[in-house]
C-alpha positions as CSV (number, residue, x, y, z in Angstrom):
1,M,0.1,-0.3,0.1
2,A,1.1,3.6,-1.0
3,K,0.6,6.7,0.1
4,L,-0.7,8.9,-2.7
5,G,-2.8,11.7,-3.7
6,F,-5.4,12.7,-6.3
7,L,-6.3,16.3,-7.1
8,G,-9.0,16.8,-9.5
9,L,-12.3,14.7,-8.8
10,G,-14.4,15.6,-11.8
11,L,-15.5,13.0,-14.7
12,M,-11.8,11.6,-15.3
13,G,-10.1,12.4,-12.0
14,G,-13.0,10.8,-9.6
15,P,-13.1,7.4,-11.4
16,M,-9.2,7.3,-11.3
17,A,-8.9,7.8,-7.7
18,R,-11.3,5.1,-7.0
19,N,-9.2,2.8,-8.9
20,L,-6.3,4.0,-6.5
21,L,-8.5,3.5,-3.4
22,K,-10.1,0.0,-4.7
23,A,-6.1,-1.4,-5.5
24,G,-5.7,-0.9,-1.4
25,H,-3.5,2.2,-2.0
26,D,-4.3,5.1,1.1
27,V,-5.3,8.3,-1.2
28,A,-5.3,11.9,0.1
29,L,-8.2,13.8,-1.9
30,W,-8.4,16.9,-3.1
31,S,-10.9,18.8,-5.1
32,N,-12.0,22.5,-5.4
33,T,-15.8,21.1,-4.5
34,R,-14.9,19.7,-1.3
35,E,-18.4,17.7,-1.9
36,K,-16.7,15.5,-4.7
37,A,-13.9,14.4,-2.0
38,E,-16.4,14.0,0.5
39,R,-18.0,11.9,-2.0
40,I,-15.4,9.7,-2.7
41,A,-13.9,9.5,1.1
42,A,-17.6,8.4,2.1
43,E,-17.8,5.6,-0.8
44,A,-14.7,4.5,-1.5
45,G,-12.0,5.4,1.3
46,G,-9.2,8.3,1.5
47,T,-8.4,11.3,3.4
48,V,-10.0,14.5,2.4
49,C,-7.6,17.4,2.1
50,A,-8.2,21.2,2.4
51,T,-5.5,21.9,0.2
52,P,-2.8,20.5,-2.2
53,A,-0.7,21.7,-0.1
54,E,-1.7,19.4,2.8
55,V,-1.9,16.3,0.2
56,A,1.8,17.0,-0.6
57,R,2.6,16.8,3.3
58,Q,1.3,13.1,3.7
59,C,2.2,11.6,0.3
60,D,4.9,10.2,-1.8
61,C,3.3,10.9,-4.8
62,V,0.5,12.9,-6.1
63,F,-1.8,12.5,-9.2
64,I,-3.7,15.5,-10.8
65,C,-6.3,15.7,-13.2
66,V,-7.9,19.4,-13.8
67,G,-8.9,21.2,-16.6
68,D,-6.5,23.4,-18.1
69,S,-3.0,24.8,-17.6
70,A,-3.7,27.7,-15.1
71,M,-5.8,25.4,-12.9
72,S,-2.6,22.9,-13.4
73,E,-0.2,25.7,-12.5
74,N,-2.2,26.9,-9.5
75,V,-3.0,23.8,-7.7
76,I,1.2,23.1,-8.5
77,L,2.5,26.5,-7.5
78,G,0.2,28.5,-5.8
79,P,0.7,29.8,-2.4
80,E,-1.7,26.3,-0.9
81,G,0.0,24.5,-3.3
82,L,1.9,20.9,-3.8
83,K,5.4,22.6,-4.2
84,S,4.4,24.3,-0.8
85,G,3.9,21.3,1.2
86,G,6.5,19.5,-0.7
87,Q,8.9,21.7,0.8
88,K,7.7,21.1,4.3
89,R,8.0,17.1,4.6
90,G,10.8,16.7,7.0
91,G,12.9,13.4,6.4
92,K,9.8,11.9,4.2
93,A,10.9,10.8,0.6
94,R,11.4,12.9,-2.3
95,L,7.6,14.0,-3.3
96,T,6.9,12.5,-7.4
97,I,3.9,14.7,-9.0
98,V,2.4,13.6,-12.1
99,D,0.0,15.8,-13.9
100,A,-2.6,13.7,-16.2
101,S,-4.1,17.0,-16.9
102,T,-3.8,18.1,-20.7
103,V,-2.1,21.5,-20.4
104,S,0.2,23.3,-22.4
105,P,3.6,22.0,-23.2
106,S,5.5,24.8,-22.6
107,S,3.4,25.0,-19.2
108,S,4.6,21.7,-18.3
109,R,8.4,22.4,-18.9
110,R,8.1,25.5,-16.9
111,V,6.3,23.5,-13.9
112,H,9.2,21.1,-14.4
113,E,11.8,23.7,-13.9
114,E,9.9,24.9,-10.8
115,L,9.9,21.7,-9.3
116,A,13.1,20.5,-9.9
117,K,14.9,23.8,-8.4
118,A,12.5,22.7,-4.9
119,G,14.0,18.6,-5.3
120,I,10.6,17.8,-6.6
121,D,10.2,15.0,-8.9
122,F,7.1,15.9,-11.7
123,L,6.0,14.0,-14.8
124,G,3.5,15.1,-17.6
125,A,1.8,12.5,-18.1
126,P,-2.1,13.1,-20.2
127,C,-4.1,10.6,-20.5
128,T,-6.7,9.4,-23.0
129,G,-9.6,7.4,-23.0
130,S,-12.3,9.2,-21.7
131,T,-14.8,8.7,-18.5
132,P,-15.6,4.9,-19.9
133,G,-11.5,4.5,-20.0
134,A,-11.0,6.3,-16.5
135,I,-13.9,4.0,-14.8
136,N,-12.7,0.9,-15.8
137,G,-8.9,1.3,-15.6
138,T,-7.7,1.2,-19.1
139,L,-6.9,4.5,-20.1
140,T,-3.6,5.2,-21.9
141,F,-1.1,7.5,-20.6
142,M,1.3,9.5,-22.7
143,V,4.4,10.6,-20.0
144,G,6.9,13.1,-20.8
145,G,9.8,13.4,-17.9
146,D,12.5,11.2,-16.8
147,E,12.2,7.8,-17.4
148,R,13.8,6.8,-14.2
149,V,10.6,8.6,-12.0
150,F,8.4,6.8,-14.4
151,E,9.5,3.6,-14.0
152,R,9.3,4.3,-10.2
153,V,5.4,5.3,-10.6
154,R,4.5,3.0,-13.1
155,P,3.1,0.1,-11.1
156,W,0.4,2.9,-9.5
157,M,-0.1,4.2,-13.1
158,E,-1.0,0.7,-14.5
159,V,-4.1,0.7,-11.9
160,M,-5.7,3.5,-13.8
161,G,-4.2,2.5,-17.6
162,K,-3.6,-0.5,-19.8
163,K,-0.9,1.5,-21.8
164,L,1.8,3.8,-20.6
165,Y,3.7,5.3,-23.4
166,F,7.3,7.0,-22.7
167,C,7.3,10.0,-24.8
168,G,10.8,11.5,-24.1
169,G,11.7,14.5,-21.8
170,P,9.4,17.3,-20.2
171,G,6.1,18.1,-22.4
172,M,6.6,15.3,-25.0
173,G,3.8,13.5,-23.1
174,L,2.0,16.3,-24.3
175,H,3.0,17.2,-27.6
176,A,2.0,13.3,-28.3
177,K,-1.3,14.1,-26.5
178,L,-2.1,17.0,-28.7
179,T,-1.3,15.0,-31.8
180,Q,-3.6,12.2,-31.2
181,N,-6.8,14.6,-30.2
182,L,-5.8,16.9,-33.3
183,V,-6.6,13.7,-35.2
184,L,-9.7,12.6,-33.5
185,S,-11.2,16.5,-33.7
186,N,-10.7,16.8,-37.3
187,L,-11.7,13.2,-37.7
188,L,-15.0,13.6,-35.7
189,Q,-15.8,16.9,-38.2
190,A,-15.2,15.0,-41.5
191,F,-17.5,12.3,-40.1
192,N,-20.0,15.1,-39.3
193,E,-19.7,16.6,-42.9
194,G,-20.1,13.3,-44.3
195,I,-23.0,12.0,-42.6
196,V,-25.3,15.0,-42.6
197,L,-24.6,14.9,-46.4
198,S,-25.6,11.8,-46.8
199,T,-28.4,11.6,-45.1
200,R,-29.9,14.5,-46.4
201,A,-29.5,13.2,-49.4
202,G,-32.0,10.4,-48.5
203,V,-29.1,7.4,-47.3
204,D,-29.9,5.7,-44.0
205,P,-27.6,6.8,-41.3
206,V,-27.3,3.1,-40.1
207,L,-26.5,1.9,-43.5
208,M,-24.1,4.5,-44.2
209,L,-22.2,4.0,-41.1
210,D,-22.2,0.1,-41.6
211,I,-20.4,1.0,-45.1
212,L,-17.8,3.3,-43.3
213,S,-17.0,0.6,-41.0
214,N,-16.0,-1.9,-43.9
215,S,-14.4,0.5,-46.0
216,A,-10.8,2.5,-45.8
217,A,-12.7,5.0,-43.8
218,K,-13.6,3.1,-40.8
219,S,-12.7,4.2,-37.7
220,G,-12.7,3.2,-34.4
221,L,-14.0,6.7,-33.3
222,I,-16.7,7.3,-35.6
223,D,-17.8,3.6,-34.9
224,Y,-18.0,4.6,-30.8
225,K,-19.2,7.3,-31.5
226,A,-21.7,7.4,-33.9
227,P,-24.8,4.9,-32.1
228,F,-24.9,7.8,-29.8
229,I,-25.6,10.0,-32.0
230,F,-28.4,8.4,-33.8
231,R,-30.1,7.5,-30.4
232,R,-29.4,12.0,-29.8
233,D,-27.6,10.7,-26.4
234,F,-25.0,13.5,-25.5
235,E,-24.6,13.4,-22.5
236,A,-20.5,14.3,-21.8
237,N,-17.9,11.5,-21.8
238,F,-15.4,14.1,-23.2
239,S,-17.2,18.0,-23.8
240,V,-17.0,19.9,-26.3
241,K,-15.6,22.9,-24.0
242,W,-12.8,20.7,-23.3
243,M,-11.6,19.8,-26.6
244,H,-11.9,23.2,-27.7
245,K,-9.7,24.0,-24.8
246,D,-7.3,21.3,-26.4
247,I,-7.6,22.5,-29.9
248,G,-6.6,26.0,-28.5
249,L,-2.9,24.2,-27.1
250,M,-2.7,22.2,-30.6
251,L,-2.4,26.0,-32.1
252,E,-0.6,27.3,-29.6
253,S,2.0,24.6,-29.9
254,A,2.1,24.9,-33.5
255,Q,2.6,28.6,-33.5
256,E,5.3,27.8,-31.3
257,L,6.9,25.7,-33.6
258,N,6.1,27.1,-36.7
259,V,3.6,24.5,-37.9
260,P,0.9,25.7,-39.8
261,L,-2.7,23.5,-39.2
262,F,-5.2,24.2,-41.7
263,L,-7.9,22.0,-40.9
264,T,-7.6,22.2,-37.1
265,A,-8.0,26.1,-37.2
266,L,-11.3,25.6,-38.9
267,T,-12.4,22.7,-36.5
268,R,-11.8,24.6,-33.6
269,Q,-14.4,27.3,-35.2
270,L,-16.7,24.4,-35.5
271,F,-16.0,23.9,-31.9
272,Q,-16.6,27.8,-30.9
273,T,-20.3,27.7,-32.7
274,A,-21.1,24.3,-31.0
275,I,-20.2,26.4,-27.7
276,T,-22.0,29.5,-29.0
277,R,-25.4,27.5,-29.8
278,G,-25.4,26.1,-26.5
279,H,-23.1,22.6,-26.2
280,G,-20.5,23.0,-24.7
281,E,-21.3,21.1,-21.7
282,E,-22.5,18.4,-23.8
283,D,-20.3,15.2,-25.6
284,I,-17.6,16.2,-28.6
285,C,-20.4,14.3,-30.9
286,S,-22.7,17.4,-30.4
287,T,-21.2,19.1,-32.8
288,I,-22.6,17.7,-35.8
289,K,-26.0,19.8,-34.6
290,V,-24.3,22.9,-36.0
291,L,-24.3,21.6,-39.2
292,E,-27.7,19.7,-38.4
293,E,-29.0,23.5,-37.4
294,L,-27.9,24.7,-40.5
295,T,-29.0,22.1,-42.7
296,G,-32.2,21.3,-41.2
297,T,-30.9,17.6,-41.3
298,E,-31.1,15.5,-38.0
299,V,-29.0,12.3,-38.2
300,K,-31.3,10.1,-36.3
301,G,-31.2,6.3,-36.5
């Protein structure tokens, strides 16, 4: 049993923390919404903490899963953040922080540098698999940082994920994650356009999906998401607003690296339109509603 911590207990972080508790670990919990931590502690165990610093003082390794770069930097480097608590551990072992949030690679590198000065190990380890993957412990992690630190915390990460990729130095896991989401978001928009076009022309959507699934256009993402669209189920597993945030990080990274991203820039505008139309809290597959509303065509199985 290890003394672990978890910050951020939303759609992803909550199930991830529960899996660590189910595996028998002693987990200190913190959420900006205290009720989330209290609910998990009541149902699955764990200790509720008042601040990230309090978590750091009692844990050997802390995992984070929060919404964006600003949130991540605040819980790590803020006045009551993990760095503050990690520096007050007395004779305890060196603290390790693993950030599973999808944040800016440049932000993650800055955090890595600040923590190194304080004698704290850090990995940027964004994950993919959405809420079902978090619940079932089948997430995929893309890790950047010191490989020796990664190997030390790997057993705990394997409780939450089945595929762990070491991608290189600080920030490299985030570059990998953003590339994965770049392909995913653009592919989703291509499907939206195609299925609205064929539906408006009179092709049955279920038939069209079967054709796509048995051709060179086959996609695991589309095979999974299309049935949700057909039954008009847009409850969020991965929300429009968070993918919109990730696309912004892709474009920011591309600007830093001097790489043009033509399709991705347009895809971000489509996600922005979905948010403007009130779909920001819904699943990413709800972006199809933008084209449906423009054309008066509903894709329904």
